[in-house]
N, C-alpha and C positions, 0 to 999 in steps of 0.2 A: 793601760798602764805604759804602752809604748809612746803614746802622745803626753800623756800627763807626766812624764818622768821629770822633763825639762822643767816646767814650772813648780814642781815640787821640789826639786833640786835649786833651781836657780831665784825664784820669787823671793820678796821679803815676808816672814811668817805672816803679817799680817797683811798682806796682798789678796785683793778681792779673789782674783783667777785662783789663787794657790788654796784659800780658805774654801771656795766653791769645789775645786777639785775634791778635796778632803772630805768634803759634806757628801758628796757624791758616792766616794771609795766607802765612806762608812755607812751609808743608806744600802748600797748593794752588799756590803760584808753584812749586815744585820739580816737582811732578806735571805742570803744563802746559808747563813749559818742555821736560822730556822727551819727551811726547806730541806737542808741535808740532815738535820739531826734524827730522824728517824731511821738513815742507813748509816750514817758516819758517826754514831754518837757521842764516843769519846773526842774525834776530832774536832765535832761542832761545839760541843762543850768547852774545849779546850780554845778554840777562836773566840768565842762568846767571853770569856774571862779576860783575852785582851782589848776586846772593844773598848773604847773609850766609856768611862761611867757616864751614866745619864739617871737624872732623879727619877725614882719610881720604876728604872727597871729591874726585872727580875734576875736574880743572882745565876739561874742556871736557864740555860736555852730550852730545858725540857720541861720548865713550868711557864715558858713563855708561848703565846697564842701566834698561830701565823700572822702574817700580814692582813690588817684589815683592809676590806676593800677600798676604803677611802685614802689608804696609805700606797696602794699600788698604783704608779702611773699608768695612765691611762693612752697609749701609743697614738690612739685615733684622735686625742684631745685636740694635737696640734698638727694638722696633716702636712700643712705647709712646711713645718719644720722636719717631719719625719719625712717627707719629699726631698726636701735640701739635702738632707745627710745622705739619701741613697745618692744622689748625683755627687757629691762631695766623696763618700767612700766609693764609687765607681771610678773616681778620678782618680782615686789615691792606688787603686789595683795597677791602674794603667803606669803612673809615675814610679812605683816600686820595680815593675818589669824593666823601665828606662834605666833607673840606679843600679839595676844589678846588672845590666847589659853594660853600662858604664863602666862599673866596678869590674866586670871581667875582661874590658877591652884596656883596662890600667887607666882609664881618663881620671876617675876619682878614686879615693880609699874609703871613708866613711861618707854617707849620705850628707853629713853636715859639711862637707867639702864642695857640695853642689850645688849651682842656681839651676832651676828648672824654669822652662819657660813651655807654656801651654798655649796651643791654636785649639781654640775651643770653638765647636759648632755652636749655631745661634741658639739651639735648644738648651744647651747647657750654660751658655756664656753668662744668662743675668743671675746665675746662682752662684758661679765661680768667681763671678768679679764682684758679688757682694760678699763673699768671704776671702778675698784677694789677700787682706792683711793676716790672717789668720790660717790659710794655706801652709806656709814653712812650716807651721808647728804640727800639723797635722801630716805632712810629707815628711817630716823630720830632715828638712835641706834648711841651708842659709839664706835663702833667698827664691822667691818666685816671681814671676811676671804673668799675665793673664792677657793673651791676646785674642781677637775675635778671628775666627776662622776666614780665610779669603773666600771659601765655598759660600757662593752667593745664595743657593737655594735651601741653605740651612740642614742639610743632609748629611754633612760630612762626619768623619771621627775625630775623636780627641788627638791630637798630635802632641808628643812630649818631647821636647831637646833638651839635652842635659850639659851643662860646662862648668867649668871651677868657678868656684863663689869668688868675686872679687873680694879684696881687704886681706887682712890678717886673722888669725885664729885668737879667739876670746881665751883665755887661760882658765876662765871659770866656766862657762859654757861651752866651749868647744865650738859656738858658731861662728863664721866669717864674717867681719864686718868691716867697712870702711873706715869706721869711727873709733876702731882701736886706737888709744893713745892720746884720743881728743882731751880726757879728763886728767889733768895734772896729777890730782889726788889718788886717782885709779889709773895708771898708764898701761895696764897689761890687758885691761876689760874692754867688753864693746859698752854702746851706750846702756843698753837694756841694764847689764849687771853693775854698771855704775851707779844707775838709779836705785837700783835694790841695795846694793851697798852702803849707799849714803841713807838711805830709809832704817836701815838695820842697824846703822851706828847712831841715828839720830834716836833708836829705839820708840 
């Protein structure tokens, strides 16, 4: 939820990223309702009633079956993706520590005021470089720069530095961007929110 809030709040209703997030949350909610039904009977059934209606869906979680084997995602089905996300989540832990230290030092307020620079050891670099455009959403900051560590033997550790993000604060998503004010139709928002607002207005 921490990572998904941004796209759920700011993306246009039909945006692929937002729809994808909603689908994932719906599937997780369905599975948890069924799994918790034997021990949290009233709560699970109440949750079930609020889930989006689907054709052929049982009216109560207590007459629904557990997830069929074919419906359960196999984590080993894509070992590369699993491995990639282990690296991304490992880096996130280090970034969150650095952000907390920057907050304690009054360098930043919220994480969205920050730009993070990563000096990445050789073992992690290919993964973080591949996801570089998405890392700011994972870390919940306004900017991320990925650099290869100067350690030539590839055994160094991930180094994180934090600085104030450049640009102005978007009044819609609260991210900082150097492009705020460029769109005359939406002068107080960033380029991402400007595109989303345009899509919403065009319907």
